[in-house]
N, C-alpha and C positions, 0 to 999 in steps of 0.2 A: 471601454468598459460599459458605456451606456447601452451598446448593442447587446451585450451579455445580460445586462440588467433587464432589458426589454424581453429577452428570451425567457428568463426566469419568471418574469411577471406574466407573460403569456401562458406559460406552462401552469403557473399557479391558478390563473383564471380558468383554464380548462379543467383543473382538478378540484376547483372550489366546491362543486356540488357533492363530491365524494368525501373530501377531507376537511371541509369547513375552514376553521382558523389555522389548521396545519397544512393548508394547501401548498404554500411556498416550500415547506419542509418536504412534502411529498414530491414537489417539482425538483428539488435538489437531489433526492434519491433517484428519481427517474432520469435526471440529467447524468448522474454518476453512472447509472446502469448503461445509458447510451454510450458514454465515453468508453466504458470497459468493453462494451460490445464491439465498438470500432477498433479497439486495441487488441481484441481477442486473437486475430490472426498472428500478430506479433508474439502473443503469449504462447500460442501453439508452436511457433518457430523457436521460441526460447526454450520450450520444453524439449523439443527435438535436439536442440543444441546442447542442453544439459545432459541428455542421455548420451549424446555423442562424446561429450567431454568426459563423462564418467567411464565410457568404454576406452578412452585413451589413457586413463590414469596408470594402468600397468606399464604402458610404453613410456610414459613420462617418468615413472619411477625408475625404469631401466636407464633412461637418459641421465637421470640424477646420479645413478651409480657409476655411469661411465664418465660423466663430466663434472662431478660434484666439486672438484678442486679448481675448476675453471668456470666461474659464473657467467662470463660473457659467452663462452662457447655453449654452455647449457642454455642460456637464453635464446641464442640463435637456433639451436637444435629444436627447442620447444616451439618457437615461432614457425620454423619450417614444417614441423609435424602438423601444427594447426592449419597452416596454409595448404599442405598436401592433402589433408583430410577435409578441407573446406569447413573448418570449425572455428567460429569466432569466440574468444574467451569473454567478450563483452556483450554478446547478443542478449544475454539474460537481463541486462540493465535497461534495454530499450523500452519495454512496456512501462516501467516505473518512470523513466525520464519523460516520456511523452505525456504522462498524466500530470506532471508537475504544473504546467501552465494552467490547467483547469482548476487545480487546487488553489494556486495563488490568486487566480481571478476571483474565486469565491471568497478567499480570505480578505482581499482588498475591497471587494464589493460590500461585504458585511462589516467592514471596519471603517468605511467612509461615511461621514455625515451627509455629504452632498455628492451628486452625480451630475456632471454637466452643468454645474451651477444651480441645480435644484436640489431640494431636500430628498434624501434617500428614503423613499417610502418603503423599501424592502425591510428596513430596520423595524417597521411596525409589525412585521409578520412573526409568528411564533410557532414553536412545536409544543402544543398543548399550552402550558403556562410559561414556558421559557422563551424569551426573545431570541430570534435567530442571530441577532448581532451581539448578544450577550456572551459572557464567559462564565466558567464555573465559579470564579471568585465573586462575580455579580450575584449568582444564585445563592452563594453562601451568605452574602451580605443582605439578601432579601428573603429571609425566612429560614436560612440555614440548610443543613443537609436534608432535613425532612420537610422543608417548605415545598410549595408547589413546583417551583422551578428546580429546586434541589433534587426532587424525586425524578424529574425528567433526566437529569444527569446521572442519577443513580441507575436508572434503567439503561442508559447508554453505556455506562461503565460495566454493567452486568453483561450486556451483549458483547462488548469488546473483550471482556475477560474470558467468556466462553469461546469466542472465535479465536482468541490468542492461544487458548489451551489446545484447541484442535490444530492450530498452526504449529504450535510447539511439538505436538506429537508427530505431525507430518514431517517436520524438519529433522527430528530425531530419527525417524524411520529412514529418511533419505540419507542421513549421515551414516547410519549403521550399514547401509547398503553400499557404501563406498568400497572400492576394491582395496585389497590388502597387499602390500608389497611382499616380496619374497622373504624378507627377513622377519615377517610376522608383525611389522608395525604398519600403521596406516601410511598411505602415500604422503611423503613429506609436504608440509605446507598446509595440510588439511586439519591438523590437530587443533590449532587455535580457533579456526572458523567453526569446527565441529562443536566446540564448547560454547561459542558466543551465539551463533546463528539461531539455535532453538529459542532464545529469549528475545529475539528481535520483535516478534509479534506483540510482546507486552509493552513495547515503547509507544504503541498507539494509545495506550491509556494516558500517557503524559501529554501527547498531542491533543487528545480530546479535552484535557483539563485546561489547556492554555490558549487554544485558538477560539475564534467565534463559533457559536453553535452550528452555524451553517457549514463552516469548513469542517467541523467535527463530524457532522452528518456525512459529508463527502468521505472522510477518512473511514468512518465505520462501515459505510456501504462498500467502499472500494476494498477494504481489508477483508470483509466477509466474502466478497466476490473472489478475491485472490485465493483465499483458503479453499473455497469450493472448487475453483478452477484447478488449483494444484492437486486436489484430491482426485480429480478426473484425469488431468493430463499426465500426472506422474505415477499413474498406477503401474 
């Protein structure tokens, strides 16, 4: 973790002339963008996989009609179809899974009072008036919602809400484009996901409220990137 801390500190030093007291926050945003840029090829592959899975839905619906009374036979038939068409049902999870280590590194880095036996100097860095190691509850206890730190969180919540709204609309649009089975109903198994998925973007609001501000910045930046990426890749 000390190597990662050194990386953040070096980035902050480079950005200091431009961002002043918020240089470390800018470094986290830049680091997040670099991570997402590295993961982008996987995101493109996931988008292609999603389009391929969508194209397979009518055939899967037909398999359900044929083997609906034999779950094991249906499962094998669906797996064989995916293998034959070289479509992985889990490919879309890879970009998110690969990002988890970076998020948890930031979380632990800005939750630890010491690094390598020394005081964690990164905790002294701020985004405007809000400490990067602080949480929303700390801001509420230090000036309240409209205090200096509280207003920083208010700005983050506003950004997340706007991004989540766009994500909600994109997900609803994608769900509406799902193929329809011959009996007029959506392909079985999609109904519950169709109802829940559009609201997943709003869960970022909860994350921002409970994690250290540095990790919240990662989430906000990554979520914004994801929505913009989906808007381009899933056209």
